[in-house]
N, C-alpha and C positions, 0 to 999 in steps of 0.2 A: 504494500499500500504506499502510495506516495502523496505528498502534499502539493497543492497548487502554489506556484510562486506568484504569478499574476502581478497585480498592483496592490497587494495587501500591505497595509502600513506595518512598519517595524513593530515587533512585539513590545519593545521598550516604551514606545510612544502611544501605544494603543490603550484606550480607557478600559477599565476592568469589565464594564458591561459588554463591550464589543468582544473582548476575549471569550466571554462565555458562549457567544454565538460562533465564533471562528474556531474554537478549540475542537480538534477532530473527535468525533463520536462514532460509536458503532452500536448496532442493534444486537440483540441476543442472536447468536448464530443458529440457523436451522440446519439440521444434519440429516443426511440420507439414511433411511432406516436400514437398508441392506449394505451400506458403505458408510459407516459412521465417521470415518476419517475425512469425509468430504462435507463441507459446510458452505452455506450461503448466508451473507449478512449485508446490511445496509450501512453506508458511511458517508459522511460529508467531507472526507479527507481532501478532495479536489476543490472544495468550495461549493459543490452541488451534491445533493444526496443521490447516490447511485448504488447499484448492486455489485458485490464483490464475491468471488469464489475463493475458498481457502482449503487447501490440501493440508490437513493436520499431519499427515505422515511425513511430508517433506518440508512443511512450513511455508510453502509457496502461496502467495496471494496475488490475485489479479483483478483488475476492474472488468466487470462483465458488460455494463451498459454505459453509454456516454451520450446524453441528450441535453439540449440546452436548458430544459426545464426539469431535468432530473427524473429518476425512476426509483420507486420503492416497492412495487408489487412484483414479487418473484417467488417461484416455487422450485425446489430441487426434487427431481424424480427419486423414487425409493432406491433405485439401483445406483444413484449418484452420477449417472452418465449425462443427464440433460438438465439445463437450467431453462425454465419457462419464465417469461417476463411479459407484463402487459404494456402494449404500445398504444398510447393515446396521442392526441394532438394538443400540445401546449397546455396540458392540464385539464382538458375537457372531459376526461374519464371515459371517452367513447372510442373504442378501438378493437384490436385483436391481440391474441396471445402469439408471441414469437418464442423461438427456442434456439439455443446453441449448445454445443457440446461443453461439458464441464472443463475439459482439457484444452479447449480452443484458445489460441493466443498468437501473439506476433513474434515469439521467440522460438520458432520451430513448430513442428506439427502438433505437439501436445502442449506447448506453452508452459512447460514445467518450470521454467525460470521465473515466470510470473512478473516479469518486468515490463512486458509490452502493454499496448493499449487494448481496448476491448476488441473481441472477435467480431467478425461480420463478413458479408451481410447476414443478419439473422433471418432464418426461414420462418414463414408462417407455421405455427405449431398445429393448427387445426384447419387445414385447407377445406374450403367449402362452407365455412361459417362467416357470414357477413359481420362487419363491425357492430359492436353493441356495448352497453354498460356491462361490466363483469358481475356475475352472480354466483361466485364460488367455482372452485377448480379442485379436482382430485385426480391424481396420477396413479396408474396401475403399476404393479411390480414387474409386469411383463415387458416394460419399456416401450410399449407401442399403444397402450390404451389410456385415454383420458376422458374424464367426465367433465364437461364444460357447461357452466351455467351462464345464461345470457339474459339481458333485460333490454327491451326497446319499447318506445311509445306505441309502436304498431302492433307488436306481438305480445306484449306483456312479458311474462317469464317463461323461458324455455330451457330445457336441459337436453344435452346431446351426448351420446357415446361417440367419441372420435377415435378411430384407429388408423394408424399409419397405412397409407396405401388404399384406404377404403373411404367411401363417402360417409359423412357423419349421419348418425341415426337419431332422430328425435325420440325421446322417451318420456318427456313431460312438457305440458303446456297449460298455462292458466293466465288470466288477466291480472290476477293479484300477485303480490310479491312472493317470490320463492327463490331458493338457492340450493346449491350443492352443499351437503353437510360433510359427507365422507364416503369413501369407498372401502369395502371390507378387504381384509388381508388377502383373501384368495381372489379378489377382483370380480365377485359375482353379485354383490349387493350394493345398492346405492342408497344412502340416507339423505333425505330431502327435508329441509325446513320450508314450510309453506304457510301462507295466510289466506287460504281460499275462503275462510269464514269472514274475511273483510276487516279483521283487527290486525293492523300492521305492527302493533306493539307486542302481540302474543302469538308466537308461532306454534303450529302443530307439526307433527313428524309423520313422514311416510317412507317406507323402505320399498324400493323397487328392485326387480331383477333387471338384467341387462337388456331384456326385450321390452321394458317398460311396464310389465305386469306388476301388481302389487303384492308384496309379501305380508306386510303388516302395517298397522297405523297406531298412532298414539296421539290423543287430542285432549288437552286439559283446558281448552278455551272456555268451556262452560262447566263449572263444577257445582252449579246450583246457587252459588252466592257471589262468585266473582269470576272474572276472566283471568286465566292463568296461562303462562307461557312455558314453552319447552325449547331446549336448544341441543344441538348435536355437539358432543365433546369428543367423539371419536370411537371407531370400532376397536375392539381388542386387537393388539398387534401380534396375534398368534394364528398360525395356519388352522383353518377349520373352525375357528371360534366365531360364533354368531352373537356375541355380547356387544352391545352398544352402550357406551357411557353417555348418559343424558343429564342435562341440567333441568331442574323443575322448580316450581314455586308453590308447591302444595302446602307448605307451612309458613307462607308469608314472606319468604326470601329465597334467593337462589341457593340450591344445593344439588349435589350429584346423586344419581342412582344408576344401577346397572339394569339394562333391559335386554333380555334375550329375544331378538327380533323374530326368531323362528318359533320357539316354544311359547313366547308371550310372557314368560316369567319376569317379574319385576323384583329387584332386590333393593330394599330400602337400606341405606347405609347408616341412617340415624346420626349423622354427624352434627346436626344442629343441637343435639342434646349436650354436646361437648364443646362446641365452638360458637361464638357470636358472629354476626355479620353475614355477608354473602360468601358463598363457597363455590369455587370452580375446581376442576380437576383434569388431569390427563393420566394416561396409563404409564406405568413403568414398562420398559421394553419387553420384559418377559410375561406381562399380563398378570403378575401376582399381587401387585400393589398399585396404589394411586398416589400421585403427587398432587396434593390439595393446596390451592391458593385461597387463603382466608383474608378477605377484605372487610375491614371494620373501622368505622369512624376515620376514614381518610388515610389509613395505613394498612399494611398487609404483612402476612406471615406465610411460611410454608410448612406443610405437614406431610408425613408419609403415613398412608393408611394401608395396612396389611389386610387383604381381602379374606384370607383364611382365618386369621386370629382376631380380626377386627381391632387390632391394636393400632393406636394413634401415637405417632412419635414426631416431635417438633424438629424441623430442619432448621438449624440455627441461621438466622440472618440478622443484620443490624436493624435498629429501629428506623423506619422509613417506609418506602414503598417498593414492592417488587412488581415491575411492569412486564415481566416475562420470565418463565422458568421451564426447564426441561430436564427429565431424567435420562442419563446416559446409560449405555449398555453395561458399564462397570458398576452401576449403582450410585454413582455420584450425581449430584444435581448442579446444573449451571443456571444462573439467574442474573437478570439485569436489575440492579438496585440503584436507588438514589434517595436523597432526602432534599428538603428545601435548601439546605446549607451545602450539600455536597453533590457534585456532578455524577452522572450515571457511570457505572462500571459493571463489566461482566465478570462475575465471580463464580467460584466453584466451592462446593462444600469441602473440598480437599484443602481449601485455604488460599488458593492461588487466584491471581487475576488471569482470566482465560484469554482475553483479547484486549491488548492495550495499544491503542493507535499511537503513531509517532506524533511529535510536535508538541505545541504548548498545551498546558493543562488549564482547564476552566477554573478561574478563581472561585473561592467559596462565596456563598451569600450568607444571609442571616437565617437562623432557625425560625420555624413557624410556630406561632402560639395558637392554641385552641380556644375558641370562644363559643359558648352556647347561649343563644338568645331565644326567649319565648316569643313565638310568632302565632299568627292566627290559625295555623294548621298543626302546631306542635313545636317542639324544640328544633331550632335551626343551628346547624353547625357551620361556623365561619373559621377560616384560617387567616391569621394576621401576621404580617411581617413589618417590623418597624426598623428604621435606620438605627444602627448600633449607637447606643448612648443618647438617643433622641427622646424627648418628652413632648407630650401634646400641649395644646392642640396642633396637629400636623396637617399639612395638605395631604389629602387621602385619595387614593385611586381604588374604586370598586371595580375589580377585574372579574368579569362575569364569564363563567365557562360556557362552552357550546354544548351541543348535543341535540335536544336537551337531556336525553338519557345518558348522562355522563356525570363525573364528579371531579372536583379538585381534590388533590391529595398532597400529603407531605412528600413531594417529589420535586426534583430540580426543574426549575422553569426560568429560562434566561430572560423572558419578557418582564415578569414581575420583579426579578432581581435588578433589572435596569432602572425601573422606577425607584426602587429602594436606594440604589446608588445615588440617585438625584434628589434624595431627601424626602421622598413621599412614603407614607405608610400605605401598604397594599392590603386590601381585604378581599378575600375570595369566599363567596357564599354558596353553600350546597343547598340551594333552594328546592322546594317541592318540584319533583321531576328528576332530581338527581338520583343516581344509582348509589348503592352501598348502604342504604338506610331502610331497607325493606320495601316490599312490593307496593304497599299503600302509599308510601311517600313518592315513589317513582310514578305511580299511576294517577296521582292527585291533580294533575294539571289539565285534564280533559275539559273541553268546551270553553272555559274561560282562559284560553291559552294566552300566555304572556302576562296577563293580569295577575294570576296567582303567583307566579315567580316574583313579580315586582312587589307583591305584598311582603314576601319574605325578605327581599333586598331592602325594602323600606324599614322593616323591623330592625335589621342589623344596622342600617344607617342611623336610626334613632339611638340605638345603643352607643354607636361610635361617637356621636355628637354629645349625648347626655353624660357619657363617662369622661368627657374631656379629652378623649384621644384624638378626635378629628376636628379640624377647623371647618365649621359649617359653611364658610364663604369660599372654601377651596376644595370642593368635592368633585371628583371626576368620575363619570360613569363610562366604562369601556368594556369591550369584549369582542370576540370574533365569532362569526357564523351565528349560532343561536344567541350567543352573548352579544353580538353586534345588533341582532334583532331586538333583544331586551334593552340595549342601550337606546336605540331610536324610540322604542315604545315608551321607555321611562322618561326620556326628555320631553315627550309630548303629554304624558299622563301625570307626571310629577314635575312640572316645569320649575317650581320654586325650590326643588330639592338639590338641583345639580348646577354647578358653575360651568361645567364643560362636558361635552360628549365626544367620544372617539369610537367609531364603529367600523370594524373590519369585516368585509364580505357579509353584509347583513341581509336579512329579509327586511325590506323597507315598504313595499307595497304588496300585501299578502295575496291579493287576488291575482295580480299579474305574475307574481312569483309562482303561484300554483300552476298557472297555465304554461309557464315556460320551463319549469324544473323537470328533472328526470322522473320517470314513472314511479320508481320506488318511493320517492319523496311525496309524490301526489298521494300515494296510498297511506303514508304516515300522516299527512295532513287531514285526509278524510277520517282517519281514526281519531286524531286529536280533536278535531272540530265537529265531528259527527256527520260529515257530508262534504259535498263540493260547494264552491262559492255560489252556485245556482240553487243548491238545496238548502243551504243555511247561510244566506247572505249576511244576516245580522251578526252572526258569530265571526265571520271573516272581517266584517267592518269593525267590530269591537276590538279585535286582536291585531288590527293592522296599524303600524306606525303612521302610514299615510293619512289615516283618519284624524290624527292629532297633530299633524305637521305645523298647522298654523298657530298652535299653542306653544311651540318650542321657543324658548327664550335664550338658552345657552348657545354659545358658539359650537358648531358641529364640524367634526373632521370625519370624512368617510373614505375608506380605501376599498377598492373592488377589483376583482380579476375579470378581465373582459371575456374569458372563456369559461367562466364558472357555471357548471351545470346544476349546482345546489342552490345558490343564491344568485340567479342570473342577472346580468348587467342591466337589462331593460327596466326592470322594476326599481333598481337603484336610481337610474336616470329619471324616472317618474318622480321620485321623492326629491331628488336634487332640483328638478325643475320647479317644484312647488316652493322649495326654500328660496330659490333665486327669484321667484316671482314677487316675493315680498322683501327682497333685499336682506334676508336673514344672513347672519354672519356664519359662513360655512366655507370649507375647503374640501376638494375632492381629489383623490389620487387614484388613477386607473393604471393597472399594470398588465402586461401581456402574459397571463397565466390563468390558472383555474381557481379552485377554492383554497387559496393560499399559495405560497411559493416554496419550492425545494432548493432554491438558490440562496446561499448564505448572504451574499452581497445584497440581494434584493430584500431579504428579511431585515438586515441591518439598516438599509435605507428607510424602510417602513418605520422601524422603531425610532430612528433619528427624526423623521418627520413628525411622529407623534409627540416625542419629547419637546421638539421645538415648538409645536403648536401649543402645548401646555405652558411652556415658558413664556411665550408671547402674550398669552391671555391671563395667566395667573401670576406671573413673575417668577424669579428664580427660586 
């Protein structure tokens, strides 16, 4: 792995906040099940996030992809021979899968030296399939079979069996959202997550044979009292084993169980009697145990669960957040860990750093403080970072997470750390709709979309001001994606509360956004709001920032990707036009990418523009 020289400023003159963005990072390496010495990971070592191949046996690494706007979606085949990656256009998320040999390179036939650039040209991996939005991918152990999930506005969701040298065969089609969950070890069974019932927040499961016929189904979407979801966690990694690891919500939060898709037997692991919070899991390579990820109150831990003895053993990790973990064939566990103060690192339970990229290291930031505030829907968890040694009242940034079904955690984030470096207190709110606090908290935002989340943000704002921590005259509301949406909605519905608004890739005009966005997000909006804009116009109007744009008093900064399929540019322009029509104080930055950027220079430019906007309007 090599670093880009380019025109990057010298490390000695670079501000700390910028170093956090530029410092090389790596993702948790994905490894080939039948060739565990071969791995695939993502890194920003060149200044753009791209895929890298790593041969652990030789230590050789090479860059796999090289595109102007970066690449992060890649899959390594079970035999370790092929790397599949998704090729879209400038971040629009619409494209095809391509593949190249793991050993391809510019330093000879096998590229074993790993010093060359990316291989190419990469061949289409599933010939005969037109471009689409991706909806899952599973690769067979035979090296020639793939299960490809697709989504388009015209066809809805489709799933194909694609074999080398043969025409792809359609095995699934439905107008509602669906996707590939996994392919069984022997390559005969396909697990599908679907929302044919029309609730995009809660999936049901279907297992298909390779000819598209149904083997079994599991549906918790109607239990008599609530709608519950299911998720595919993976088939058992053992030949002839028909057990599927499934996530369910039957006790009010996510937890795993084992479902034999042929016999129908369900094995309740009863882990919630021993652990709090949401639980996910994956198989150990021999199928005898599960690696359990326990997420609770913005932090996470790892556990090993023995399926035979039902013994539960903690896998030691530092306090903070695990954003990915995998059990290796030798029984060790590798995981990607960080905290609000310390940058991400890939570690192993053997005690070593698994993958340490070259170059500068990201400077530390300040630890996060936990604050619990009583709100209209229950206790709200907020994460607070203050400049070291500072006391209130401070200029304060409410940095609102996207999703909405996501949550802020005690993990490293260069954006909030940049605000802290500039003297701001940063508060991140896990409002209703956030994950990690039980099913009821996540599902609470239906119908009064946006307004419910803002009630929780307002409760935390009241605490921040009344406690003397935050300066009420210097409060910034900001966020990206759904957080950008809540920013614009908050500026219009709570105009006296905020001194400044900074919205990145937001929903600004909900009706136009619905008509222009990808089909999977249309389904989510129908679930959240209870129908289409034509069916429930009053709900779309009540939840749209455009409805309240004339009430906005604070200066507004908006950044938007011109190729964004999630928060499309036309609806942002509609909002901006309304601001301009009344000479409201606003600035707009448009960039040539999709829903965010994978280019480090571009991300730094955006943060610099945001910091400058705040300084010009609120002072240093």
